[in-house]
All heavy atoms as TSV, in Angstrom:
chain	resi	resn	atom	element	x	y	z
A	1	MET	N	N	87.090	133.376	88.899
A	1	MET	CA	C	86.770	132.169	89.626
A	1	MET	C	C	87.325	130.949	89.005
A	1	MET	O	O	87.885	130.181	89.668
A	1	MET	CB	C	85.197	132.075	89.795
A	1	MET	CG	C	84.752	130.982	90.596
A	1	MET	SD	S	85.116	131.379	92.367
A	1	MET	CE	C	84.341	130.068	93.181
A	2	LEU	N	N	87.229	130.966	87.644
A	2	LEU	CA	C	87.773	129.771	86.870
A	2	LEU	C	C	89.332	129.684	87.002
A	2	LEU	O	O	89.915	128.621	87.201
A	2	LEU	CB	C	87.399	129.941	85.416
A	2	LEU	CG	C	87.810	128.668	84.554
A	2	LEU	CD1	C	87.205	127.515	85.121
A	2	LEU	CD2	C	87.300	129.023	83.064
A	3	VAL	N	N	89.943	130.927	87.093
A	3	VAL	CA	C	91.415	130.883	87.196
A	3	VAL	C	C	91.798	130.359	88.554
A	3	VAL	O	O	92.713	129.528	88.671
A	3	VAL	CB	C	91.992	132.295	86.937
A	3	VAL	CG1	C	93.477	132.354	87.315
A	3	VAL	CG2	C	91.669	132.825	85.597
A	4	GLN	N	N	91.129	130.708	89.600
A	4	GLN	CA	C	91.497	130.260	90.991
A	4	GLN	C	C	91.280	128.699	91.010
A	4	GLN	O	O	92.071	127.945	91.654
A	4	GLN	CB	C	90.501	130.853	91.981
A	4	GLN	CG	C	90.836	132.330	92.250
A	4	GLN	CD	C	89.915	132.960	93.237
A	4	GLN	OE1	O	88.838	132.435	93.464
A	4	GLN	NE2	N	90.320	134.065	93.706
A	5	HIS	N	N	90.232	128.180	90.366
A	5	HIS	CA	C	89.973	126.762	90.375
A	5	HIS	C	C	91.114	126.029	89.650
A	5	HIS	O	O	91.628	125.046	90.069
A	5	HIS	CB	C	88.673	126.443	89.675
A	5	HIS	CG	C	88.314	124.908	89.599
A	5	HIS	ND1	N	88.009	124.268	90.711
A	5	HIS	CD2	C	88.288	124.158	88.499
A	5	HIS	CE1	C	87.834	122.938	90.380
A	5	HIS	NE2	N	87.936	122.880	89.105
A	6	ASP	N	N	91.572	126.531	88.525
A	6	ASP	CA	C	92.654	125.931	87.806
A	6	ASP	C	C	93.959	125.996	88.586
A	6	ASP	O	O	94.713	125.086	88.521
A	6	ASP	CB	C	92.886	126.719	86.372
A	6	ASP	CG	C	91.771	126.323	85.362
A	6	ASP	OD1	O	90.950	125.366	85.622
A	6	ASP	OD2	O	91.597	127.243	84.428
A	7	GLN	N	N	94.276	127.093	89.288
A	7	GLN	CA	C	95.400	127.204	90.072
A	7	GLN	C	C	95.394	126.207	91.213
A	7	GLN	O	O	96.307	125.616	91.580
A	7	GLN	CB	C	95.492	128.606	90.688
A	7	GLN	CG	C	95.942	129.714	89.606
A	7	GLN	CD	C	95.936	130.969	90.192
A	7	GLN	OE1	O	95.393	131.256	91.272
A	7	GLN	NE2	N	96.622	131.932	89.512
A	8	ALA	N	N	94.165	126.000	91.849
A	8	ALA	CA	C	94.008	125.063	92.950
A	8	ALA	C	C	94.393	123.624	92.404
A	8	ALA	O	O	95.051	122.825	93.065
A	8	ALA	CB	C	92.704	125.155	93.538
A	9	ARG	N	N	93.816	123.302	91.306
A	9	ARG	CA	C	94.082	121.961	90.656
A	9	ARG	C	C	95.524	121.794	90.304
A	9	ARG	O	O	96.071	120.680	90.460
A	9	ARG	CB	C	93.172	121.771	89.393
A	9	ARG	CG	C	91.717	121.491	89.742
A	9	ARG	CD	C	90.897	121.268	88.459
A	9	ARG	NE	N	91.460	120.118	87.714
A	9	ARG	CZ	C	91.417	119.967	86.387
A	9	ARG	NH1	N	90.779	120.866	85.710
A	9	ARG	NH2	N	91.959	118.978	85.784
A	10	ALA	N	N	96.254	122.831	89.935
A	10	ALA	CA	C	97.587	122.675	89.580
A	10	ALA	C	C	98.401	122.499	90.764
A	10	ALA	O	O	99.513	121.845	90.712
A	10	ALA	CB	C	98.120	123.986	88.837
A	11	VAL	N	N	98.083	122.929	91.981
A	11	VAL	CA	C	98.853	122.770	93.147
A	11	VAL	C	C	98.581	121.492	93.867
A	11	VAL	O	O	99.399	120.867	94.455
A	11	VAL	CB	C	98.479	123.990	94.165
A	11	VAL	CG1	C	99.124	123.748	95.442
A	11	VAL	CG2	C	98.903	125.332	93.526
A	12	GLU	N	N	97.327	120.990	93.715
A	12	GLU	CA	C	96.942	119.717	94.385
A	12	GLU	C	C	97.694	118.569	93.654
A	12	GLU	O	O	97.727	118.499	92.427
A	12	GLU	CB	C	95.468	119.479	94.246
A	12	GLU	CG	C	94.626	120.421	95.125
A	12	GLU	CD	C	93.135	120.283	94.817
A	12	GLU	OE1	O	92.725	119.340	94.142
A	12	GLU	OE2	O	92.362	120.985	95.414
A	13	PRO	N	N	98.310	117.571	94.448
A	13	PRO	CA	C	98.888	116.477	93.846
A	13	PRO	C	C	97.987	115.572	93.312
A	13	PRO	O	O	96.738	115.393	93.706
A	13	PRO	CB	C	99.653	115.857	95.091
A	13	PRO	CG	C	98.864	116.264	96.247
A	13	PRO	CD	C	98.286	117.582	95.930
A	14	ASP	N	N	98.411	114.899	92.177
A	14	ASP	CA	C	97.559	113.828	91.490
A	14	ASP	C	C	97.375	112.746	92.505
A	14	ASP	O	O	98.279	112.310	93.211
A	14	ASP	CB	C	98.334	113.418	90.260
A	14	ASP	CG	C	97.581	112.330	89.503
A	14	ASP	OD1	O	96.324	112.359	89.572
A	14	ASP	OD2	O	98.288	111.619	88.782
A	15	THR	N	N	96.196	112.120	92.514
A	15	THR	CA	C	95.822	111.126	93.443
A	15	THR	C	C	96.702	109.876	93.315
A	15	THR	O	O	97.230	109.272	94.326
A	15	THR	CB	C	94.383	110.649	93.353
A	15	THR	OG1	O	93.580	111.747	93.410
A	15	THR	CG2	C	94.004	109.618	94.340
A	16	LYS	N	N	97.046	109.338	92.068
A	16	LYS	CA	C	97.789	108.274	91.820
A	16	LYS	C	C	99.282	108.528	92.346
A	16	LYS	O	O	99.877	107.664	92.922
A	16	LYS	CB	C	97.810	107.844	90.393
A	16	LYS	CG	C	96.632	107.308	89.915
A	16	LYS	CD	C	96.655	106.753	88.479
A	16	LYS	CE	C	95.401	106.085	87.983
A	16	LYS	NZ	N	95.521	105.553	86.646
A	17	ARG	N	N	99.841	109.740	92.049
A	17	ARG	CA	C	101.174	110.040	92.496
A	17	ARG	C	C	101.207	110.096	93.993
A	17	ARG	O	O	102.093	109.712	94.579
A	17	ARG	CB	C	101.565	111.372	91.939
A	17	ARG	CG	C	101.970	111.348	90.446
A	17	ARG	CD	C	102.452	112.588	89.956
A	17	ARG	NE	N	102.838	112.511	88.604
A	17	ARG	CZ	C	103.426	113.510	87.888
A	17	ARG	NH1	N	103.672	114.643	88.523
A	17	ARG	NH2	N	103.718	113.324	86.695
A	18	LEU	N	N	100.190	110.672	94.624
A	18	LEU	CA	C	100.194	110.699	96.095
A	18	LEU	C	C	100.064	109.347	96.690
A	18	LEU	O	O	100.813	109.065	97.711
A	18	LEU	CB	C	98.839	111.576	96.583
A	18	LEU	CG	C	98.787	111.888	98.011
A	18	LEU	CD1	C	100.048	112.659	98.452
A	18	LEU	CD2	C	97.589	112.734	98.280
A	19	GLU	N	N	99.295	108.430	96.132
A	19	GLU	CA	C	99.237	107.081	96.694
A	19	GLU	C	C	100.562	106.351	96.530
A	19	GLU	O	O	101.031	105.664	97.424
A	19	GLU	CB	C	98.106	106.279	95.971
A	19	GLU	CG	C	96.796	106.796	96.389
A	19	GLU	CD	C	95.659	106.082	95.535
A	19	GLU	OE1	O	95.973	105.302	94.634
A	19	GLU	OE2	O	94.478	106.318	95.858
A	20	LYS	N	N	101.164	106.530	95.391
A	20	LYS	CA	C	102.408	106.011	95.107
A	20	LYS	C	C	103.536	106.449	96.098
A	20	LYS	O	O	104.317	105.660	96.596
A	20	LYS	CB	C	102.891	106.161	93.642
A	20	LYS	CG	C	104.136	105.480	93.203
A	20	LYS	CD	C	104.344	105.727	91.708
A	20	LYS	CE	C	105.665	104.919	91.332
A	20	LYS	NZ	N	105.938	105.171	89.850
A	21	SER	N	N	103.499	107.743	96.177
A	21	SER	CA	C	104.475	108.333	97.159
A	21	SER	C	C	104.272	107.886	98.651
A	21	SER	O	O	105.205	107.621	99.262
A	21	SER	CB	C	104.319	109.924	97.155
A	21	SER	OG	O	105.147	110.506	98.070
A	22	THR	N	N	103.026	107.632	98.987
A	22	THR	CA	C	102.693	107.266	100.319
A	22	THR	C	C	103.145	105.792	100.544
A	22	THR	O	O	103.745	105.427	101.537
A	22	THR	CB	C	101.149	107.291	100.630
A	22	THR	OG1	O	100.744	108.619	100.384
A	22	THR	CG2	C	100.897	106.834	101.950
A	23	ARG	N	N	102.977	104.968	99.586
A	23	ARG	CA	C	103.421	103.501	99.601
A	23	ARG	C	C	104.944	103.541	99.564
A	23	ARG	O	O	105.531	102.734	100.448
A	23	ARG	CB	C	102.959	102.792	98.439
A	23	ARG	CG	C	101.384	102.376	98.411
A	23	ARG	CD	C	101.083	101.325	97.441
A	23	ARG	NE	N	101.563	101.611	96.046
A	23	ARG	CZ	C	100.919	102.291	95.147
A	23	ARG	NH1	N	99.754	102.758	95.475
A	23	ARG	NH2	N	101.504	102.476	94.004
A	24	TYR	N	N	105.588	104.346	98.812
A	24	TYR	CA	C	107.021	104.364	98.762
A	24	TYR	C	C	107.606	104.856	100.211
A	24	TYR	O	O	108.565	104.226	100.690
A	24	TYR	CB	C	107.509	105.292	97.645
A	24	TYR	CG	C	108.967	105.256	97.471
A	24	TYR	CD1	C	109.737	104.160	97.149
A	24	TYR	CD2	C	109.746	106.465	97.708
A	24	TYR	CE1	C	111.060	104.182	96.925
A	24	TYR	CE2	C	111.090	106.519	97.491
A	24	TYR	CZ	C	111.759	105.356	97.120
A	24	TYR	OH	O	113.182	105.394	96.948
A	25	GLU	N	N	106.971	105.787	100.718
A	25	GLU	CA	C	107.465	106.328	102.050
A	25	GLU	C	C	107.230	105.222	103.071
A	25	GLU	O	O	108.157	105.013	103.947
A	25	GLU	CB	C	106.566	107.513	102.473
A	25	GLU	CG	C	106.891	108.167	103.784
A	25	GLU	CD	C	106.006	109.383	104.195
A	25	GLU	OE1	O	105.110	109.709	103.442
A	25	GLU	OE2	O	106.401	109.941	105.212
A	26	ALA	N	N	106.199	104.486	103.011
A	26	ALA	CA	C	105.980	103.420	104.037
A	26	ALA	C	C	106.985	102.362	103.897
A	26	ALA	O	O	107.547	101.728	104.850
A	26	ALA	CB	C	104.544	102.814	103.880
A	27	HIS	N	N	107.368	102.009	102.583
A	27	HIS	CA	C	108.372	101.040	102.331
A	27	HIS	C	C	109.703	101.445	102.919
A	27	HIS	O	O	110.402	100.698	103.489
A	27	HIS	CB	C	108.475	100.815	100.799
A	27	HIS	CG	C	109.708	100.080	100.371
A	27	HIS	ND1	N	109.816	98.624	100.608
A	27	HIS	CD2	C	110.842	100.402	99.775
A	27	HIS	CE1	C	111.027	98.276	100.228
A	27	HIS	NE2	N	111.682	99.268	99.727
A	28	LEU	N	N	110.036	102.735	102.637
A	28	LEU	CA	C	111.313	103.188	103.155
A	28	LEU	C	C	111.433	103.208	104.682
A	28	LEU	O	O	112.467	102.970	105.241
A	28	LEU	CB	C	111.636	104.677	102.642
A	28	LEU	CG	C	111.875	104.810	101.141
A	28	LEU	CD1	C	112.018	106.250	100.756
A	28	LEU	CD2	C	113.092	104.058	100.770
A	29	GLU	N	N	110.249	103.531	105.280
A	29	GLU	CA	C	110.173	103.429	106.712
A	29	GLU	C	C	110.374	102.075	107.263
A	29	GLU	O	O	111.179	101.875	108.212
A	29	GLU	CB	C	108.802	104.038	107.212
A	29	GLU	CG	C	108.838	104.189	108.736
A	29	GLU	CD	C	107.510	104.881	109.154
A	29	GLU	OE1	O	106.712	105.285	108.327
A	29	GLU	OE2	O	107.321	104.929	110.404
A	30	ARG	N	N	109.795	101.087	106.636
A	30	ARG	CA	C	110.048	99.715	107.101
A	30	ARG	C	C	111.443	99.272	106.930
A	30	ARG	O	O	112.027	98.636	107.833
A	30	ARG	CB	C	109.078	98.725	106.261
A	30	ARG	CG	C	107.625	98.822	106.691
A	30	ARG	CD	C	106.944	97.643	106.045
A	30	ARG	NE	N	106.914	97.700	104.637
A	30	ARG	CZ	C	106.114	98.324	103.824
A	30	ARG	NH1	N	105.149	99.135	104.389
A	30	ARG	NH2	N	106.175	98.313	102.520
A	31	VAL	N	N	112.096	99.579	105.787
A	31	VAL	CA	C	113.446	99.283	105.485
A	31	VAL	C	C	114.402	99.920	106.538
A	31	VAL	O	O	115.258	99.272	107.074
A	31	VAL	CB	C	113.831	99.638	104.149
A	31	VAL	CG1	C	115.383	99.532	103.825
A	31	VAL	CG2	C	113.166	98.790	103.070
A	32	PHE	N	N	114.136	101.151	106.813
A	32	PHE	CA	C	114.959	101.923	107.772
A	32	PHE	C	C	114.817	101.274	109.248
A	32	PHE	O	O	115.848	101.070	109.827
A	32	PHE	CB	C	114.493	103.376	107.932
A	32	PHE	CG	C	115.109	104.178	108.984
A	32	PHE	CD1	C	116.372	104.589	108.912
A	32	PHE	CD2	C	114.360	104.467	110.112
A	32	PHE	CE1	C	116.997	105.379	109.802
A	32	PHE	CE2	C	114.929	105.148	111.224
A	32	PHE	CZ	C	116.273	105.554	111.126
A	33	TYR	N	N	113.624	101.031	109.681
A	33	TYR	CA	C	113.507	100.436	111.020
A	33	TYR	C	C	114.056	99.009	111.095
A	33	TYR	O	O	114.653	98.553	112.099
A	33	TYR	CB	C	112.039	100.495	111.531
A	33	TYR	CG	C	111.797	101.888	112.014
A	33	TYR	CD1	C	110.918	102.759	111.273
A	33	TYR	CD2	C	112.324	102.321	113.169
A	33	TYR	CE1	C	110.623	104.021	111.620
A	33	TYR	CE2	C	112.120	103.660	113.603
A	33	TYR	CZ	C	111.200	104.540	112.894
A	33	TYR	OH	O	110.948	105.734	113.294
A	34	ARG	N	N	113.998	98.265	110.029
A	34	ARG	CA	C	114.499	96.899	109.917
A	34	ARG	C	C	116.102	97.055	110.174
A	34	ARG	O	O	116.734	96.285	110.876
A	34	ARG	CB	C	114.222	96.183	108.735
A	34	ARG	CG	C	114.811	94.760	108.611
A	34	ARG	CD	C	114.433	94.008	107.410
A	34	ARG	NE	N	113.178	94.311	106.787
A	34	ARG	CZ	C	112.988	94.627	105.508
A	34	ARG	NH1	N	113.942	94.561	104.653
A	34	ARG	NH2	N	111.715	94.817	105.110
A	35	ALA	N	N	116.653	97.960	109.363
A	35	ALA	CA	C	118.179	98.104	109.400
A	35	ALA	C	C	118.541	98.644	110.903
A	35	ALA	O	O	119.653	98.200	111.302
A	35	ALA	CB	C	118.582	99.093	108.288
A	36	LEU	N	N	117.757	99.517	111.426
A	36	LEU	CA	C	118.036	100.068	112.677
A	36	LEU	C	C	118.029	98.932	113.751
A	36	LEU	O	O	118.925	98.884	114.629
A	36	LEU	CB	C	117.083	101.140	113.141
A	36	LEU	CG	C	117.210	101.875	114.369
A	36	LEU	CD1	C	118.663	102.597	114.410
A	36	LEU	CD2	C	116.169	102.863	114.633
A	37	ARG	N	N	117.060	98.101	113.627
A	37	ARG	CA	C	116.971	96.984	114.662
A	37	ARG	C	C	118.173	96.054	114.473
A	37	ARG	O	O	118.777	95.614	115.520
A	37	ARG	CB	C	115.733	96.177	114.364
A	37	ARG	CG	C	114.439	96.768	114.995
A	37	ARG	CD	C	113.244	95.826	115.078
A	37	ARG	NE	N	112.929	95.422	113.680
A	37	ARG	CZ	C	112.149	95.896	112.830
A	37	ARG	NH1	N	111.451	97.013	113.161
A	37	ARG	NH2	N	111.800	95.347	111.690
A	38	GLU	N	N	118.637	95.809	113.309
A	38	GLU	CA	C	119.774	94.939	113.038
A	38	GLU	C	C	121.016	95.582	113.505
A	38	GLU	O	O	121.858	94.983	114.066
A	38	GLU	CB	C	119.780	94.607	111.558
A	38	GLU	CG	C	118.742	93.656	110.975
A	38	GLU	CD	C	118.905	93.406	109.510
A	38	GLU	OE1	O	119.883	93.877	108.900
A	38	GLU	OE2	O	117.932	92.767	109.113
A	39	LEU	N	N	121.158	96.891	113.295
A	39	LEU	CA	C	122.376	97.533	113.800
A	39	LEU	C	C	122.421	97.628	115.315
A	39	LEU	O	O	123.394	97.344	115.964
A	39	LEU	CB	C	122.259	99.022	113.280
A	39	LEU	CG	C	123.489	99.928	113.554
A	39	LEU	CD1	C	124.811	99.295	113.158
A	39	LEU	CD2	C	123.318	101.279	113.142
A	40	GLU	N	N	121.342	97.849	116.001
A	40	GLU	CA	C	121.170	97.837	117.464
A	40	GLU	C	C	121.492	96.418	117.938
A	40	GLU	O	O	122.236	96.335	118.981
A	40	GLU	CB	C	119.800	98.184	117.951
A	40	GLU	CG	C	119.534	99.719	117.736
A	40	GLU	CD	C	118.178	100.125	118.098
A	40	GLU	OE1	O	117.248	99.219	118.073
A	40	GLU	OE2	O	117.923	101.275	118.394
A	41	ALA	N	N	121.015	95.424	117.312
A	41	ALA	CA	C	121.303	94.027	117.677
A	41	ALA	C	C	122.828	93.721	117.591
A	41	ALA	O	O	123.520	93.105	118.417
A	41	ALA	CB	C	120.537	92.976	116.919
A	42	ALA	N	N	123.429	94.184	116.472
A	42	ALA	CA	C	124.818	93.916	116.264
A	42	ALA	C	C	125.640	94.679	117.323
A	42	ALA	O	O	126.667	94.135	117.709
A	42	ALA	CB	C	125.225	94.363	114.884
A	43	CYS	N	N	125.234	95.856	117.703
A	43	CYS	CA	C	125.996	96.621	118.698
A	43	CYS	C	C	125.926	95.958	120.006
A	43	CYS	O	O	126.746	96.144	120.896
A	43	CYS	CB	C	125.501	98.126	118.789
A	43	CYS	SG	S	125.852	99.047	117.315
A	44	GLU	N	N	124.765	95.252	120.266
A	44	GLU	CA	C	124.623	94.563	121.601
A	44	GLU	C	C	125.334	93.151	121.507
A	44	GLU	O	O	125.226	92.373	122.515
A	44	GLU	CB	C	123.188	94.398	121.917
A	44	GLU	CG	C	122.565	95.791	122.160
A	44	GLU	CD	C	121.045	95.690	122.465
A	44	GLU	OE1	O	120.563	94.516	122.373
A	44	GLU	OE2	O	120.399	96.696	122.660
A	45	GLY	N	N	125.967	92.817	120.380
A	45	GLY	CA	C	126.566	91.530	120.299
A	45	GLY	C	C	125.759	90.360	119.858
A	45	GLY	O	O	126.150	89.226	119.774
A	46	GLU	N	N	124.561	90.642	119.481
A	46	GLU	CA	C	123.675	89.550	119.052
A	46	GLU	C	C	123.948	89.100	117.618
A	46	GLU	O	O	124.469	90.033	116.796
A	46	GLU	CB	C	122.189	90.006	119.108
A	46	GLU	CG	C	121.685	90.272	120.554
A	46	GLU	CD	C	120.259	90.809	120.650
A	46	GLU	OE1	O	119.444	90.484	119.568
A	46	GLU	OE2	O	119.921	91.460	121.478
A	47	GLN	N	N	123.676	87.941	117.277
A	47	GLN	CA	C	123.938	87.524	115.882
A	47	GLN	C	C	122.662	87.929	115.057
A	47	GLN	O	O	121.545	87.699	115.537
A	47	GLN	CB	C	123.999	85.964	115.772
A	47	GLN	CG	C	125.333	85.412	116.476
A	47	GLN	CD	C	126.554	85.790	115.590
A	47	GLN	OE1	O	126.313	86.005	114.363
A	47	GLN	NE2	N	127.600	85.847	116.122
A	48	THR	N	N	122.979	88.473	113.928
A	48	THR	CA	C	121.760	88.851	113.055
A	48	THR	C	C	121.938	88.010	111.787
A	48	THR	O	O	122.947	87.588	111.394
A	48	THR	CB	C	121.759	90.313	112.638
A	48	THR	OG1	O	123.080	90.626	112.146
A	48	THR	CG2	C	121.669	91.259	113.957
A	49	GLN	N	N	120.772	87.832	111.248
A	49	GLN	CA	C	120.761	87.030	109.960
A	49	GLN	C	C	121.118	87.812	108.788
A	49	GLN	O	O	120.555	88.961	108.648
A	49	GLN	CB	C	119.326	86.397	109.794
A	49	GLN	CG	C	119.286	85.362	108.570
A	49	GLN	CD	C	117.827	84.823	108.483
A	49	GLN	OE1	O	116.862	85.408	109.017
A	49	GLN	NE2	N	117.741	83.653	107.870
A	50	ALA	N	N	122.062	87.327	107.943
A	50	ALA	CA	C	122.480	88.094	106.860
A	50	ALA	C	C	121.378	88.055	105.734
A	50	ALA	O	O	120.585	87.174	105.715
A	50	ALA	CB	C	123.717	87.460	106.224
A	51	PRO	N	N	121.277	89.073	104.972
A	51	PRO	CA	C	120.199	89.164	104.024
A	51	PRO	C	C	120.469	88.078	102.850
A	51	PRO	O	O	121.611	87.738	102.673
A	51	PRO	CB	C	120.350	90.600	103.343
A	51	PRO	CG	C	121.601	91.166	103.830
A	51	PRO	CD	C	122.067	90.393	105.043
A	52	VAL	N	N	119.475	87.578	102.351
A	52	VAL	CA	C	119.603	86.483	101.355
A	52	VAL	C	C	119.505	87.216	100.103
A	52	VAL	O	O	118.695	88.105	99.741
A	52	VAL	CB	C	118.344	85.520	101.498
A	52	VAL	CG1	C	118.373	84.473	100.380
A	52	VAL	CG2	C	118.386	84.891	102.860
A	53	ARG	N	N	120.435	86.799	99.086
A	53	ARG	CA	C	120.499	87.307	97.814
A	53	ARG	C	C	120.342	86.185	96.931
A	53	ARG	O	O	121.044	85.213	96.964
A	53	ARG	CB	C	121.800	88.091	97.633
A	53	ARG	CG	C	121.911	88.591	96.135
A	53	ARG	CD	C	123.044	89.385	95.922
A	53	ARG	NE	N	122.565	90.743	96.065
A	53	ARG	CZ	C	123.299	91.857	95.901
A	53	ARG	NH1	N	124.599	91.695	95.831
A	53	ARG	NH2	N	122.770	93.002	96.029
A	54	MET	N	N	119.396	86.360	95.941
A	54	MET	CA	C	119.129	85.228	94.921
A	54	MET	C	C	119.136	85.816	93.639
A	54	MET	O	O	118.816	86.954	93.348
A	54	MET	CB	C	117.741	84.600	95.259
A	54	MET	CG	C	117.596	83.957	96.608
A	54	MET	SD	S	115.910	83.454	97.038
A	54	MET	CE	C	115.536	82.389	95.657
A	55	VAL	N	N	119.547	84.887	92.656
A	55	VAL	CA	C	119.485	85.187	91.233
A	55	VAL	C	C	118.521	84.257	90.590
A	55	VAL	O	O	118.607	83.043	90.624
A	55	VAL	CB	C	120.846	85.144	90.534
A	55	VAL	CG1	C	120.759	85.442	89.021
A	55	VAL	CG2	C	121.822	86.035	91.205
A	56	LEU	N	N	117.376	84.864	90.115
A	56	LEU	CA	C	116.390	83.981	89.456
A	56	LEU	C	C	116.467	84.049	87.892
A	56	LEU	O	O	116.734	85.153	87.323
A	56	LEU	CB	C	115.042	84.467	89.743
A	56	LEU	CG	C	114.685	84.546	91.246
A	56	LEU	CD1	C	113.349	85.203	91.531
A	56	LEU	CD2	C	114.740	83.065	91.950
A	57	GLU	N	N	116.568	82.929	87.270
A	57	GLU	CA	C	116.769	82.932	85.873
A	57	GLU	C	C	115.580	82.240	85.265
A	57	GLU	O	O	114.974	81.285	85.788
A	57	GLU	CB	C	117.995	82.187	85.498
A	57	GLU	CG	C	119.298	82.886	85.826
A	57	GLU	CD	C	120.486	82.097	85.433
A	57	GLU	OE1	O	120.451	81.207	84.598
A	57	GLU	OE2	O	121.614	82.404	85.984
A	58	HIS	N	N	115.151	82.649	84.085
A	58	HIS	CA	C	114.009	82.106	83.457
A	58	HIS	C	C	114.331	81.806	81.955
A	58	HIS	O	O	114.689	82.711	81.271
A	58	HIS	CB	C	112.805	83.003	83.482
A	58	HIS	CG	C	111.590	82.550	82.859
A	58	HIS	ND1	N	110.808	81.434	83.177
A	58	HIS	CD2	C	110.927	82.987	81.719
A	58	HIS	CE1	C	109.847	81.213	82.301
A	58	HIS	NE2	N	109.894	82.187	81.417
A	59	ASP	N	N	114.275	80.590	81.592
A	59	ASP	CA	C	114.417	80.244	80.257
A	59	ASP	C	C	113.189	80.161	79.451
A	59	ASP	O	O	112.238	79.383	79.863
A	59	ASP	CB	C	115.208	78.838	80.110
A	59	ASP	CG	C	116.608	78.904	80.691
A	59	ASP	OD1	O	117.174	79.996	80.590
A	59	ASP	OD2	O	117.109	77.868	81.220
A	60	ALA	N	N	113.037	80.906	78.451
A	60	ALA	CA	C	111.797	80.978	77.723
A	60	ALA	C	C	111.655	79.819	76.617
A	60	ALA	O	O	112.522	79.229	76.247
A	60	ALA	CB	C	111.667	82.322	77.004
């Protein structure tokens, strides 16, 4: 019985890793659909806003 319990724990994902993976998956999904909308708009001839790139510097 103890061996089965240890095997089950070894197969189950760690809660923190599972939460992190879920957040990462949601982020990737948002990025994907944003890019898809921009691509569809560009194909229809609509103007899309270019991504903003910034360099932040901090002097200590």
